[in-house]
C-alpha positions as CSV (number, residue, x, y, z in Angstrom):
1,M,108.0,6.7,44.5
2,R,111.3,5.4,46.0
3,D,109.3,2.9,48.1
4,F,107.6,1.7,44.9
5,F,110.9,1.1,43.1
6,K,112.3,-0.6,46.2
7,L,109.3,-3.0,46.3
8,Y,109.7,-3.6,42.6
9,L,113.4,-4.5,43.0
10,D,112.7,-6.6,46.0
11,S,110.4,-8.8,44.0
12,Y,113.3,-10.0,41.9
13,R,115.8,-10.7,44.7
14,G,116.7,-14.3,45.6
15,L,115.9,-15.8,42.2
16,S,118.5,-18.3,41.1
17,T,120.6,-18.1,38.0
18,P,119.0,-21.2,36.5
19,A,115.6,-19.7,37.0
20,W,116.8,-16.7,35.0
21,M,118.2,-18.9,32.2
22,L,115.0,-20.9,32.0
23,A,113.2,-17.6,31.6
24,L,115.6,-16.7,28.8
25,V,114.9,-20.0,27.0
26,M,111.2,-19.4,27.3
27,L,111.6,-15.8,26.1
28,V,113.5,-16.8,22.9
29,N,111.1,-19.7,22.3
30,R,107.9,-17.6,22.8
31,S,109.4,-14.6,20.8
32,G,108.8,-16.9,17.8
33,A,105.2,-17.6,18.8
34,M,103.8,-15.9,15.8
35,V,101.6,-18.7,14.5
36,V,99.0,-19.5,17.1
37,P,97.4,-16.0,17.5
38,F,97.1,-15.8,13.7
39,L,96.1,-19.4,12.9
40,G,92.4,-18.5,12.9
41,V,92.9,-15.5,10.6
42,Y,95.3,-17.5,8.4
43,M,92.7,-20.3,7.9
44,V,89.8,-18.0,7.3
45,K,91.5,-15.3,5.1
46,H,94.4,-17.2,3.4
47,L,93.0,-20.7,3.1
48,G,89.3,-19.8,2.7
49,F,87.9,-22.0,5.6
50,S,84.7,-21.1,7.3
51,L,84.6,-19.7,10.8
52,E,83.3,-23.0,12.2
53,N,85.9,-25.1,10.3
54,A,88.6,-22.8,11.6
55,G,87.3,-23.4,15.1
56,I,87.5,-27.2,14.6
57,L,91.1,-27.0,13.4
58,L,92.0,-24.7,16.3
59,S,90.6,-27.3,18.6
60,C,93.1,-29.8,17.2
61,F,95.7,-27.6,18.7
62,G,94.0,-27.9,22.1
63,I,93.6,-31.7,21.7
64,G,97.3,-32.1,21.0
65,S,98.0,-29.8,23.9
66,V,96.0,-32.1,26.3
67,I,97.8,-35.1,25.0
68,G,101.2,-33.4,25.2
69,S,100.6,-32.1,28.7
70,S,99.6,-35.6,30.0
71,L,102.4,-37.3,28.2
72,G,104.9,-34.7,29.2
73,G,104.1,-35.2,32.9
74,W,104.6,-39.0,32.6
75,L,107.8,-38.6,30.5
76,T,109.2,-36.1,33.0
77,D,108.8,-38.5,36.0
78,K,110.3,-41.3,33.9
79,F,113.2,-39.6,32.0
80,G,113.8,-36.3,33.7
81,H,112.9,-32.7,32.9
82,F,116.1,-32.0,30.9
83,K,115.7,-34.7,28.3
84,V,112.0,-33.9,27.8
85,Q,112.5,-30.1,27.4
86,L,115.3,-30.7,24.9
87,F,113.2,-33.1,22.9
88,S,110.3,-30.7,22.7
89,L,112.3,-27.7,21.7
90,T,114.1,-29.5,18.9
91,G,111.1,-31.6,17.8
92,V,108.9,-28.7,16.9
93,V,111.4,-27.3,14.4
94,P,110.7,-29.6,11.5
95,L,107.0,-29.5,12.3
96,F,106.8,-25.7,12.0
97,M,108.7,-26.0,8.6
98,L,106.1,-28.5,7.4
99,L,102.9,-26.7,8.4
100,P,102.8,-24.1,5.6
101,E,102.8,-27.0,3.1
102,L,99.5,-28.4,4.5
103,K,96.5,-26.9,2.8
104,T,93.6,-29.3,3.3
105,M,91.5,-29.8,6.5
106,P,92.7,-33.4,7.2
107,S,96.4,-32.7,6.6
108,L,96.3,-29.4,8.5
109,A,94.5,-31.1,11.4
110,A,97.2,-33.8,11.6
111,G,100.0,-31.2,11.4
112,I,98.5,-29.0,14.1
113,L,97.9,-32.0,16.3
114,A,101.4,-33.3,16.0
115,L,102.9,-29.8,16.5
116,S,100.8,-29.2,19.6
117,I,101.7,-32.6,21.2
118,V,105.4,-32.1,20.8
119,S,105.3,-28.4,21.8
120,D,103.3,-29.0,25.0
121,I,105.4,-31.9,26.2
122,L,107.6,-29.0,27.3
123,R,105.1,-27.6,29.9
124,P,105.2,-30.1,32.8
125,A,108.9,-30.6,32.3
126,N,109.6,-26.9,32.5
127,S,107.4,-26.5,35.6
128,V,109.3,-29.4,37.4
129,S,112.6,-27.8,36.3
130,L,111.6,-24.5,37.9
131,A,110.8,-26.2,41.2
132,Y,114.1,-28.2,41.0
133,Y,116.3,-25.1,40.5
134,S,114.4,-22.8,43.0
135,K,114.5,-22.4,46.7
136,P,111.0,-23.3,48.3
137,E,110.4,-19.7,49.3
138,N,111.1,-18.4,45.8
139,V,109.0,-21.0,43.8
140,V,106.0,-18.7,43.2
141,R,108.3,-15.9,41.9
142,S,110.3,-18.3,39.8
143,F,107.1,-19.4,38.1
144,T,106.2,-15.7,37.7
145,L,109.6,-14.9,36.2
146,N,109.1,-17.7,33.7
147,R,105.6,-16.4,32.8
148,M,107.0,-12.9,32.5
149,A,109.5,-14.2,29.9
150,L,106.7,-16.0,28.1
151,N,104.6,-12.8,28.0
152,L,107.4,-10.6,26.9
153,G,108.0,-13.1,24.1
154,F,104.3,-13.0,23.4
155,S,104.5,-9.3,23.0
156,I,107.3,-9.6,20.6
157,G,106.0,-12.6,18.6
158,P,102.5,-11.3,17.6
159,A,103.9,-7.8,16.8
160,L,106.5,-9.3,14.6
161,G,104.0,-11.9,13.3
162,G,101.6,-9.1,12.2
163,F,104.3,-7.5,10.0
164,L,105.4,-10.9,8.6
165,A,101.9,-11.9,7.8
166,A,101.5,-8.8,5.8
167,I,104.4,-10.1,3.6
168,S,103.8,-13.8,3.7
169,Y,102.1,-16.2,6.1
170,D,104.9,-18.7,5.4
171,L,107.3,-16.5,7.3
172,L,105.3,-17.0,10.5
173,F,106.0,-20.7,10.5
174,Y,109.7,-20.3,9.5
175,G,110.2,-17.7,12.2
176,N,108.7,-20.0,14.8
177,A,111.1,-22.8,13.7
178,F,114.1,-20.6,14.0
179,A,113.2,-19.3,17.5
180,A,112.6,-22.9,18.8
181,L,116.0,-24.0,17.5
182,L,117.8,-21.1,19.1
183,A,116.0,-21.8,22.4
184,A,117.0,-25.4,22.2
185,L,120.7,-24.5,21.7
186,I,120.7,-22.1,24.7
187,F,118.9,-24.7,26.9
188,F,121.3,-27.5,25.9
189,F,124.6,-25.7,26.5
190,Y,123.6,-24.2,29.8
191,F,121.6,-27.0,31.5
192,R,123.3,-30.2,30.3
193,K,125.5,-30.4,33.5
194,K,123.5,-28.1,35.8
195,K,122.7,-29.4,39.3
196,G,119.6,-28.4,41.3
197,N,118.2,-29.2,44.7
198,S,120.2,-31.5,47.0
199,V,119.1,-35.0,47.7
200,G,118.5,-34.0,51.3
201,Q,116.0,-31.4,50.3
202,E,114.2,-33.8,48.2
203,K,114.0,-36.3,51.0
204,A,112.6,-33.6,53.3
205,V,109.8,-32.9,50.8
206,L,109.0,-36.6,50.5
207,E,108.7,-36.9,54.2
208,E,106.4,-33.9,54.4
209,I,104.0,-34.9,51.6
210,P,103.0,-38.5,51.2
211,Y,102.9,-40.1,47.7
212,R,99.5,-40.1,46.1
213,S,98.1,-40.3,42.6
214,P,96.6,-37.0,41.4
215,Y,93.8,-39.0,39.8
216,K,92.7,-40.1,43.3
217,D,93.1,-36.6,44.8
218,V,89.4,-35.6,44.5
219,P,89.7,-31.9,45.7
220,F,92.6,-31.4,43.2
221,L,90.5,-33.0,40.4
222,I,87.7,-30.5,41.2
223,F,90.4,-27.7,41.3
224,T,91.5,-28.9,37.8
225,L,88.0,-28.8,36.4
226,L,87.5,-25.2,37.7
227,S,90.9,-24.3,36.1
228,I,89.6,-25.7,32.8
229,F,86.5,-23.5,33.0
230,F,88.9,-20.5,33.5
231,A,91.1,-21.6,30.6
232,V,88.2,-22.0,28.2
233,C,87.2,-18.4,28.9
234,F,90.7,-16.9,29.1
235,F,91.9,-18.5,25.8
236,Q,89.3,-16.7,23.8
237,L,92.3,-14.4,23.8
238,L,94.0,-16.7,21.2
239,S,91.0,-17.8,19.2
240,T,87.8,-15.8,19.0
241,L,89.2,-12.4,20.2
242,P,91.5,-11.9,17.2
243,L,88.6,-12.9,15.0
244,Y,86.4,-10.4,16.8
245,Y,88.9,-7.7,16.2
246,R,89.0,-8.6,12.5
247,E,85.2,-9.2,11.9
248,V,83.7,-6.5,14.1
249,Y,86.4,-3.8,14.3
250,Q,87.9,-4.5,10.8
251,L,91.4,-4.3,12.3
252,T,94.3,-5.4,10.1
253,E,96.7,-8.2,11.2
254,K,99.3,-5.5,12.1
255,N,96.8,-3.8,14.5
256,I,95.7,-7.1,16.0
257,G,99.4,-7.8,16.6
258,I,99.8,-4.5,18.3
259,I,96.9,-5.2,20.8
260,L,98.3,-8.6,21.6
261,A,101.8,-7.2,22.0
262,Y,100.4,-4.6,24.4
263,S,99.0,-7.5,26.6
264,G,102.5,-9.0,26.7
265,V,104.1,-5.8,27.7
266,V,101.6,-5.2,30.5
267,V,102.1,-8.7,32.0
268,F,105.9,-8.4,31.6
269,S,106.0,-5.0,33.3
270,L,103.7,-5.7,36.2
271,E,103.4,-9.4,37.0
272,M,106.4,-9.9,39.3
273,L,105.3,-6.8,41.3
274,I,101.7,-7.9,41.5
275,V,102.6,-11.5,42.6
276,H,105.1,-10.2,45.1
277,I,102.4,-7.9,46.7
278,A,99.9,-10.7,46.5
279,E,102.3,-13.1,48.4
280,R,102.7,-10.5,51.1
281,R,99.1,-9.4,51.5
282,T,96.7,-12.2,50.5
283,T,96.4,-15.9,49.9
284,A,96.6,-18.1,46.9
285,A,92.8,-18.7,47.1
286,N,92.0,-15.0,47.1
287,A,94.4,-14.3,44.2
288,I,92.9,-17.0,42.1
289,I,89.3,-16.0,42.8
290,F,90.0,-12.3,42.0
291,G,91.8,-13.3,38.9
292,V,88.9,-15.4,37.7
293,I,86.5,-12.5,38.3
294,C,88.7,-10.2,36.3
295,C,88.6,-12.6,33.4
296,G,84.8,-12.4,33.3
297,L,84.9,-8.6,33.6
298,A,87.4,-8.3,30.7
299,F,85.2,-10.1,28.2
300,S,81.8,-8.8,29.4
301,S,83.2,-5.2,29.3
302,L,83.3,-5.5,25.5
303,L,79.5,-5.1,25.6
304,L,79.7,-1.6,26.9
305,T,80.5,0.4,23.7
306,H,82.2,0.1,20.3
307,A,85.5,1.9,20.6
308,V,89.1,1.0,20.1
309,W,90.1,2.3,23.6
310,L,87.8,-0.3,25.1
311,L,89.8,-3.1,23.5
312,F,92.9,-1.9,25.3
313,A,91.1,-1.4,28.6
314,S,89.5,-4.9,28.4
315,M,92.9,-6.4,27.5
316,F,94.5,-4.7,30.6
317,V,91.8,-6.3,32.9
318,L,92.4,-9.7,31.2
319,C,96.2,-9.2,31.9
320,V,95.4,-8.7,35.6
321,S,93.4,-11.9,35.5
322,E,96.3,-13.8,34.1
323,M,98.8,-12.3,36.5
324,L,96.8,-13.3,39.6
325,A,95.2,-16.6,38.6
326,M,97.9,-18.6,36.7
327,P,101.0,-18.4,39.0
328,F,99.0,-19.3,42.1
329,M,97.2,-22.2,40.3
330,A,100.7,-23.6,39.6
331,T,101.7,-23.0,43.2
332,V,98.6,-24.8,44.6
333,T,99.4,-27.7,42.2
334,L,103.0,-27.8,43.5
335,Q,101.8,-27.9,47.1
336,R,99.7,-31.0,46.4
337,S,102.7,-33.0,45.0
338,N,106.1,-34.3,46.0
339,V,109.2,-35.0,44.0
340,K,108.1,-38.5,42.9
341,N,104.7,-37.4,41.4
342,R,105.4,-33.8,40.6
343,G,105.6,-34.4,36.9
344,V,102.1,-35.9,36.8
345,Y,100.6,-33.2,39.0
346,M,102.1,-30.4,36.9
347,G,101.0,-32.3,33.8
348,L,97.4,-32.0,35.1
349,N,98.0,-28.4,35.7
350,S,99.2,-28.0,32.2
351,L,96.3,-30.2,31.0
352,S,93.8,-27.7,32.4
353,L,95.2,-25.0,30.2
354,S,95.4,-27.3,27.3
355,A,91.8,-28.3,27.6
356,G,91.0,-24.6,27.4
357,L,92.8,-24.5,24.0
358,I,90.4,-27.3,22.8
359,F,87.1,-25.9,24.0
360,A,87.8,-22.1,23.7
361,P,87.9,-22.1,19.9
362,L,85.4,-24.9,19.5
363,F,82.7,-23.3,21.6
364,G,83.7,-19.7,21.0
365,T,83.6,-19.8,17.2
366,K,80.3,-21.8,17.2
367,I,78.6,-19.4,19.6
368,A,79.9,-16.4,17.7
369,A,78.9,-17.8,14.3
370,N,75.4,-18.8,15.4
371,Y,74.5,-16.2,18.1
372,G,77.0,-13.4,17.7
373,F,79.9,-12.2,19.8
374,N,77.8,-10.3,22.3
375,V,76.2,-13.6,23.4
376,L,79.7,-15.1,23.7
377,W,81.0,-12.3,25.9
378,T,77.9,-12.5,28.1
379,G,78.2,-16.2,28.6
380,T,81.9,-15.9,29.4
381,G,81.2,-13.4,32.1
382,L,78.5,-15.6,33.7
383,L,80.7,-18.7,33.6
384,M,83.6,-16.9,35.3
385,L,81.3,-15.8,38.1
386,V,80.1,-19.4,38.7
387,T,83.8,-20.6,38.5
388,A,84.9,-17.9,41.1
389,L,82.2,-19.2,43.5
390,G,83.4,-22.8,42.9
391,F,87.0,-21.8,43.8
392,Y,85.8,-20.0,46.9
393,F,83.9,-23.0,48.4
394,L,86.5,-25.6,47.2
395,M,89.6,-23.8,48.5
396,K,88.0,-23.3,51.9
397,R,88.1,-27.1,52.2
398,M,91.6,-27.7,50.7
399,K,94.5,-27.7,53.2
400,L,96.9,-25.2,51.7
401,K,100.0,-23.7,53.2
402,Q,100.0,-20.0,54.0
403,L,101.6,-18.2,51.1
404,V,101.7,-14.8,52.7
405,T,105.2,-13.6,53.3
406,K,106.7,-10.8,55.4
């Protein structure tokens, strides 16, 4: 037991203060993330939209996310990660306040699209900022710390959102606006004069990795495509899975929020330890492949029986998938870039997740509506198996640095 706690504490050592502050900003911002998990339920139950129309509107969130991720990478390389993050955190505040006033499909689609674009401009800038403020040997764990903060916030947000939705759905949007504003204030006052890596370190990185456009990096483009397949399946978590809980298990918004909060607690508690162990004992390729396989198992396991305990077990396996796949996908992306094109590369990494937000609700709700949830979970499991094989053969050909540490 003492060795376990020592290993757990070791996983946090060496992380910089700015990395912890970036994590705090993300924690506050994501703690207000009450809207997205309940958007589908809100549109079906509160606004009276059909399941398929709700899926179309949820896809607008993904389209905006793709635009925001691509635009955010370009803006980060042009204006710097500080200005882009500050703009995103402040820009979403009025958009969240406006959203509950939009009741028709066209107006709601426009509002969700605008909100998603401004919100996801943050992603590439935040990733570049993490690399800028971290030592090279701590980059993976800095990403992990940031994701832990996101997931802790995600455990707080839906749980609080479930209670607020029982009172009024409008409170979800206002809560998101307040959290984004608070995160913006913390970010501005701490990072406005903060310095990161030295010029000498940046030159060393430039000499090590030649400049290239990610759009001409064919192996990385294939890597991005496989990451999109993973994201399409994983983000059933935010679209069809809550609808499945509601339609099949007849769970209330409060109970849906509890299960989603449980996922955040699991990732927050274990991700740093699991990533630390993975760095020591395996490679980025193996971690990603195993994470993808776990994603397929998590959804296909829902076919086994009809019991609430299975929902928690399946969610735990999905958490393992997230903890292994996503941090190392970001690390592989970072390895393919240098300081001059890092924003564009990280933008593509974010774009792969954003594309999942488009296709997950679009395909997921359509398959569920026409063929049932069991067909959806079966297809998800098969797609993840094919994707894992794709990563296996691709990453044998990609020249990656060894990530195993002593």
